[in-house]
Structure formats: structure tokens, C-alpha cells
C-alpha positions in Angstrom: -19.2 -1.7 -33.7 -18.8 2.1 -34.2 -18.8 4.3 -37.3 -15.1 4.2 -37.8 -14.9 0.4 -37.9 -18.0 0.3 -40.2 -16.3 2.6 -42.6 -13.1 0.5 -42.6 -15.0 -2.7 -43.2 -16.5 -1.2 -46.4 -13.1 -0.3 -47.8 -12.6 -3.9 -49.0 -16.1 -4.2 -50.5 -17.6 -2.8 -53.7 -20.0 -0.5 -51.8 -17.6 1.8 -50.0 -19.1 4.2 -47.5 -17.1 7.0 -45.9 -17.1 7.8 -42.2 -18.6 11.2 -42.7 -21.5 9.8 -44.7 -22.2 7.3 -41.9 -22.0 10.1 -39.3 -24.5 12.2 -41.3 -26.9 9.3 -41.5 -26.5 8.5 -37.8 -27.1 12.1 -36.7 -30.1 12.9 -39.0 -31.9 9.6 -39.3 -31.0 7.3 -36.4 -33.2 8.9 -33.8 -35.8 7.8 -31.3 -38.6 9.2 -33.4 -37.5 7.5 -36.6 -37.1 4.2 -34.7 -40.7 4.5 -33.4 -42.1 5.3 -36.9 -40.1 2.4 -38.4 -41.4 0.0 -35.7 -45.0 1.1 -36.3 -44.6 0.3 -40.1 -43.2 -3.2 -39.3 -45.9 -4.0 -36.8 -48.7 -2.9 -39.1 -47.3 -5.0 -42.0 -46.9 -7.9 -39.6 -50.5 -7.6 -38.5 -51.8 -7.9 -42.1 -50.0 -11.1 -42.8 -52.3 -14.1 -43.3 -50.5 -16.2 -40.7 -50.8 -13.6 -38.0 -54.5 -14.3 -37.7 -53.7 -17.9 -36.6 -51.9 -16.5 -33.6 -54.6 -14.2 -32.5 -56.6 -11.1 -33.3 -54.0 -8.6 -31.9 -56.2 -7.6 -28.9 -54.2 -9.3 -26.2 -50.6 -8.7 -25.1 -48.0 -9.3 -22.4 -45.1 -7.3 -21.0 -42.0 -8.2 -19.2 -38.6 -6.8 -18.3 -35.3 -8.1 -19.6 -32.0 -7.4 -17.9 -29.0 -6.3 -19.9 -25.4 -6.0 -18.6 -23.7 -2.6 -19.1 -20.0 -3.2 -19.2 -17.2 -0.9 -20.2 -17.9 2.8 -20.4 -21.6 2.3 -19.5 -20.9 0.7 -16.2 -20.9 3.9 -14.1 -24.4 4.9 -15.3 -26.3 1.9 -13.9 -27.1 0.2 -10.7 -26.9 -3.4 -9.5 -29.8 -5.7 -9.3 -29.1 -8.4 -6.7 -31.3 -10.9 -8.6 -29.0 -10.7 -11.7 -25.7 -10.8 -9.7 -23.1 -8.1 -9.0 -22.7 -6.8 -12.6 -24.3 -3.4 -13.3 -27.1 -3.1 -15.9 -30.6 -2.0 -16.8 -33.8 -3.4 -18.1 -35.6 -3.3 -21.4 -39.4 -3.5 -20.7 -41.1 -4.9 -23.8 -44.7 -5.2 -24.8 -45.5 -8.1 -27.1 -48.9 -8.8 -28.8 -50.4 -12.2 -29.2 -49.4 -12.0 -32.9 -45.7 -11.8 -31.7 -45.4 -8.1 -32.6 -43.0 -6.2 -30.1 -44.9 -2.9 -30.4 -43.3 -1.0 -27.5 -40.1 -0.9 -25.4 -39.0 1.2 -22.5 -35.5 1.4 -20.8 -35.8 1.4 -17.0 -33.4 1.1 -14.1 -32.3 -2.4 -13.0 -33.9 -1.9 -9.6 -37.1 -0.2 -10.8 -40.5 -1.8 -10.3 -41.9 -2.8 -13.7 -45.6 -2.2 -13.0 -45.7 1.6 -13.6 -44.4 1.1 -17.1 -47.2 -1.1 -18.3 -49.4 1.8 -19.4 -46.5 3.5 -21.3 -46.5 0.8 -23.8 -50.3 0.4 -24.0 -50.9 4.1 -24.6 -48.0 5.3 -26.8 -49.2 3.9 -30.1 -52.2 2.6 -32.0 -51.3 -1.1 -31.5 -51.4 -0.7 -27.7 -54.7 1.1 -27.8 -56.3 -1.8 -29.6 -55.3 -4.2 -26.7 -58.2 -5.4 -24.6 -56.5 -8.0 -22.3 -53.0 -7.7 -20.9 -50.8 -10.2 -19.1 -47.9 -9.7 -16.7 -46.1 -11.6 -14.0 -45.9 -10.7 -10.4 -43.3 -8.1 -11.1 -45.8 -6.1 -13.2 -48.5 -6.1 -10.5 -49.4 -3.3 -8.1 -52.8 -2.2 -6.7 -52.7 1.0 -8.7 -52.2 -0.9 -12.0 -55.4 -2.9 -11.4 -57.4 0.3 -10.8 -56.0 2.2 -13.8 -56.5 -0.8 -16.1 -60.2 -0.9 -15.2 -60.6 2.9 -15.8 -58.8 2.7 -19.1 -60.9 -0.3 -20.2 -58.1 -2.9 -20.2 -58.6 -6.3 -18.7 -55.5 -6.8 -16.5 -54.6 -10.5 -16.0 -51.4 -10.9 -14.0 -49.9 -14.2 -12.9 -50.0 -13.6 -9.1 -47.8 -15.2 -6.5 -49.5 -16.0 -3.2 -53.0 -15.7 -4.6 -54.6 -17.3 -1.6 -53.3 -14.5 0.7 -55.2 -11.7 -1.1 -58.4 -10.5 0.4 -61.8 -10.5 -1.3 -64.0 -7.4 -1.0 -67.8 -7.0 -1.3 -70.1 -4.0 -1.5 -73.1 -3.0 0.6 -75.6 -3.4 -2.2 -74.4 -7.0 -3.1 -75.7 -10.1 -1.4 -73.0 -12.7 -0.9 -74.1 -16.4 -1.1 -73.7 -18.4 2.1 -71.2 -20.8 0.5 -68.7 -18.0 -0.2 -69.5 -15.6 2.6 -66.5 -16.5 4.7 -64.1 -15.6 1.8 -65.2 -11.9 1.8 -63.6 -10.4 4.8 -64.3 -6.7 4.1 -66.3 -4.2 2.0 -65.1 -1.6 -0.4 -66.0 2.1 0.4 -68.0 3.4 -2.6 -68.4 6.8 -1.0 -64.7 7.5 -1.3 -64.9 6.8 -5.0 -67.9 9.1 -5.5 -66.1 12.0 -3.7 -63.0 11.7 -5.9 -64.7 10.8 -9.1 -64.1 14.2 -10.9 -60.4 14.0 -10.1 -60.3 10.4 -11.3 -61.9 11.4 -14.6 -59.4 14.2 -15.1 -56.5 11.8 -14.4 -57.7 9.3 -16.9 -58.4 12.0 -19.5 -54.9 13.4 -19.1 -53.4 9.9 -19.7 -55.6 9.3 -22.8 -54.7 12.7 -24.2 -51.0 12.2 -23.5 -50.8 15.2 -21.2 -48.9 13.2 -18.6 -46.8 10.0 -18.8 -48.6 7.1 -17.0 -45.5 5.8 -15.3 -44.7 9.2 -13.8 -48.1 9.6 -12.1 -48.1 5.9 -10.9 -44.7 6.4 -9.3 -45.9 9.6 -7.6 -49.0 7.9 -6.3 -46.9 5.1 -4.8 -44.2 7.4 -3.4 -46.4 9.5 -1.1 -45.6 8.7 2.6 -49.2 9.6 3.4 -51.8 8.6 0.8 -53.8 11.3 -0.9 -57.6 11.2 -1.2 -57.2 10.3 -4.9 -54.9 7.4 -4.1 -57.4 6.2 -1.4 -60.2 6.3 -4.0 -58.2 4.4 -6.5 -57.4 1.8 -3.8 -61.2 1.2 -3.4 -61.6 0.7 -7.1 -58.6 -1.7 -7.0 -60.3 -3.8 -4.3 -63.4 -4.2 -6.4 -61.6 -5.0 -9.6 -59.1 -7.3 -8.0 -61.9 -9.3 -6.4 -63.6 -9.7 -9.7 -60.4 -10.8 -11.3 -59.6 -13.4 -8.6 -63.0 -14.9 -9.0 -62.7 -15.1 -12.8 -59.1 -16.5 -12.5 -60.0 -19.4 -10.2 -63.1 -20.3 -12.2 -61.7 -19.9 -15.8 -59.0 -22.4 -17.1 -59.1 -20.6 -20.4 -58.0 -17.3 -18.8 -55.1 -19.0 -17.0 -54.1 -20.7 -20.2 -54.2 -17.4 -22.2 -52.1 -15.7 -19.6 -49.5 -18.5 -19.5 -49.2 -18.6 -23.3 -48.8 -14.8 -23.5 -46.0 -14.8 -20.9 -44.3 -17.8 -22.6 -44.2 -15.8 -25.9 -42.5 -13.0 -24.0 -39.8 -15.3 -22.6 -39.0 -16.7 -26.1 -38.9 -13.1 -27.4 -36.2 -12.3 -24.7 -34.1 -15.3 -25.9 -34.1 -14.0 -29.5 -33.0 -10.6 -28.3 -30.2 -12.1 -26.3 -29.0 -14.0 -29.4 -29.1 -10.9 -31.6 -27.2 -8.8 -29.0 -23.9 -10.7 -29.6 -21.5 -7.7 -30.0 -19.5 -6.5 -27.0 -20.2 -9.9 -25.3 -23.9 -9.0 -25.1 -23.2 -5.8 -23.0 -24.5 -2.3 -23.6 -21.6 0.0 -23.4 -23.3 3.4 -24.1 -22.5 6.1 -21.6 -25.8 8.0 -21.4 -29.4 6.7 -20.7 -30.6 8.3 -23.9 -28.1 6.2 -26.0 -29.0 3.1 -24.0 -32.6 3.6 -24.8 -31.8 4.2 -28.5 -29.8 0.9 -28.4 -32.8 -0.9 -27.0 -35.0 0.5 -29.7 -32.5 -0.7 -32.4 -32.5 -4.2 -30.9 -36.3 -4.2 -30.7 -36.7 -3.0 -34.3 -34.3 -5.7 -35.5 -36.2 -8.4 -33.7 -39.5 -7.1 -35.1 -38.0 -7.3 -38.7 -36.9 -10.9 -38.1 -40.3 -11.8 -36.7 -42.0 -10.3 -39.8 -39.6 -12.0 -42.2 -40.2 -15.4 -40.5 -44.0 -15.0 -40.5 -44.0 -13.9 -44.1 -42.0 -16.9 -45.4 -43.8 -19.4 -43.1 -47.1 -18.1 -44.6 -45.7 -18.8 -48.1 -44.7 -22.3 -47.2 -48.2 -22.9 -45.8 -49.8 -21.5 -49.0 -47.6 -23.9 -51.1 -48.8 -26.8 -48.9 -52.4 -25.8 -49.5 -51.8 -25.8 -53.3 -50.5 -29.3 -52.9 -53.7 -30.2 -51.1 -51.8 -30.8 -47.8 -54.3 -29.7 -45.2 -53.2 -27.9 -42.0 -55.6 -27.2 -39.2 -55.8 -23.8 -37.6 -54.9 -25.4 -34.2 -51.6 -26.6 -35.6 -50.8 -23.3 -37.2 -51.3 -21.6 -33.8 -48.4 -23.5 -32.4 -46.0 -22.2 -35.0 -43.6 -19.4 -33.9 -41.8 -16.7 -35.8 -39.2 -16.2 -33.1 -36.6 -18.6 -34.4 -33.2 -17.3 -35.4 -31.1 -20.5 -36.0 -31.5 -20.2 -39.8 -30.1 -16.6 -39.7 -26.4 -15.9 -40.0 -26.1 -13.2 -37.4 -22.5 -12.2 -38.2 -23.0 -12.0 -42.0 -20.9 -13.4 -44.8 -17.2 -12.9 -45.1 -15.5 -12.9 -48.5 -11.7 -13.0 -48.5 
């Protein structure tokens, strides 16, 4: 909308706000740091709501990218993703907990691979550090992500395409049963892991202490034309962890169901953001990548506030039903969703 139009809109109301006051507020308080702090407050309050326990314990999460068109002045700053058509744009990569809390968001290029940015959301705040199991689709999967998740003590559960084409690896000290021996076509090289173990420990310690950004190091490991010894050692860890995951995936219906439910929550969350971003025909017209990222943080914070408001009032309704001796099972409560926006007037009230 812009500060000038906002100041003009308040001329006809009782609470008039000048353009200079709005500019002062925007320059001093509407920053990336303040948006991060505000989001953390909302997520913590949302986690403490009684209804949030019915959706989960906050230890699982999912992440997915959402494409946003960048029309107008922001068009020259972005690239075209053939999957989304010929209109320029970028992606907002969001992390969502199983309690519906959008605890992290990153702005990435439209053509960028999503997998390196998984750890940025999991390591940037306390909510991400409490996650134990994380879900993603095929776009969030690479070999290095599997290895890093295991080293950082996250259970990575991606929904993989062409699962039957992936190899299974064994180790020298493990005896494979005769019934499944044909499935294991190769063995992981443990000696390579032992040789590079000190460097692997330093890499993980740097990520945990926020000395380096995880997405940066993952992109560097993937961009080398000739793999380094560290990258080769991580590949051997990946082979072991991916084999364990595939065996767990095909033998656990509960794991498949949890991953599908987590990804479905993320898709519904994207729909709510699309509805909230109605101004400028849903396009992001900011000129610089910094302002585009700030715009994504605004949209994510607004969505988190609506989710918190919905969860709070749904909890009050359920409490009133309990007082009226209307029993609701925990299984039914788990199917409720705070992602609705049909009851919210997005454009506000107009008094003439």
C-alpha cells in the first residue's frame, strides 16, 4: 500500500497518523530482527495453548517452498521458474511445526534447490532445535541433507519419488538375511568416514554454534566439480542413513502417515498465505532481495497471528462444550485446523 496512502487513509478517521510518523516507525521498528523476535513470541504463545497439544508435541515439522510472482518494479530482480510459467518470481521456504506454527521462513531464488535451506530453519531458533523428525517432499531431498540430518540428530523423512530405484547399502560387519540379500547391491566404506571424522565434527560444531550458515556449506559441497574427501565421507554416511530410512519407510505405515499429514499441513498453510497476499494482485513488487525477504517475514508473521487467534478461540469453544458436558475425543480434536480465514475480513471495514 505504501506509507503515503496509509497516511491519507487515516485522514478521514479519528486516529490520524502522519506520513513522517509512519516513516519513523517503519525505519526503526519494521526490521528483520524485530520480525524474528515477534514471530518467536507468537510461536511460544501458540505452543502453550491447550488445543496445540491435540495437534502434536511440537517435535515434528515439515518444510516446503511457495512461489510468489514479482510483478512491477520487482520483476527485474528475479528469474523465471519454468514450472510456474513465464512470469518472474521467487520462493518463500517455510518451516511449519505439527502444531501449525510457522516458526521460520527463508526467501530463495525461483530456480534454487530447496534442500540446502532445510537446516537454516531448523537451526535458527529454539523451536527448530526442539524438532526431532522433519518431513519434506522430493524437492527438499539431496544426499547431503540425509547425512547432515543424521549428524545433527534429526530424523529426516522425505517423501521420495522413484523409491524403488535407490540402492541399499550394507556394511562389512553386518550379516544380511538370505531373503533380502539380493536388495543390497553394495557396501558403505566405513574407513573413509573414520579418516574424515575430525573434519566432520568441526563442520557440525560450526553449524550448531552458528559460525556458518548451513545452506552455504551445503551449496558449496554440491558445487565442487570434483568431490572433496569430506564430501566423499558424508556420502558414505548418507548411504547408511538412507538405507535405514528406506527400510523403516516401507515397513512403517505410521511413518508414511505422519509424513503425509505434515506435508498436507504445509500445503494448506500456503493457501492461507496466498489469500492474505491480496494486495497488488498477489505480486511482490519490492525492488531488492532484502525488502522481498522482509515482505515474506511480514506475511509469515501475519499468518502466525491468525493461526494463534484461531487456535485460541477454538480452544475456548471446546472448553465451553466441556462445561456443557459435550464430550469431544482427542482424535476428533486432532482433525481441527487453525488455518481457516473465511471468517476474517481481509480488507477491513469501510465507514463512509
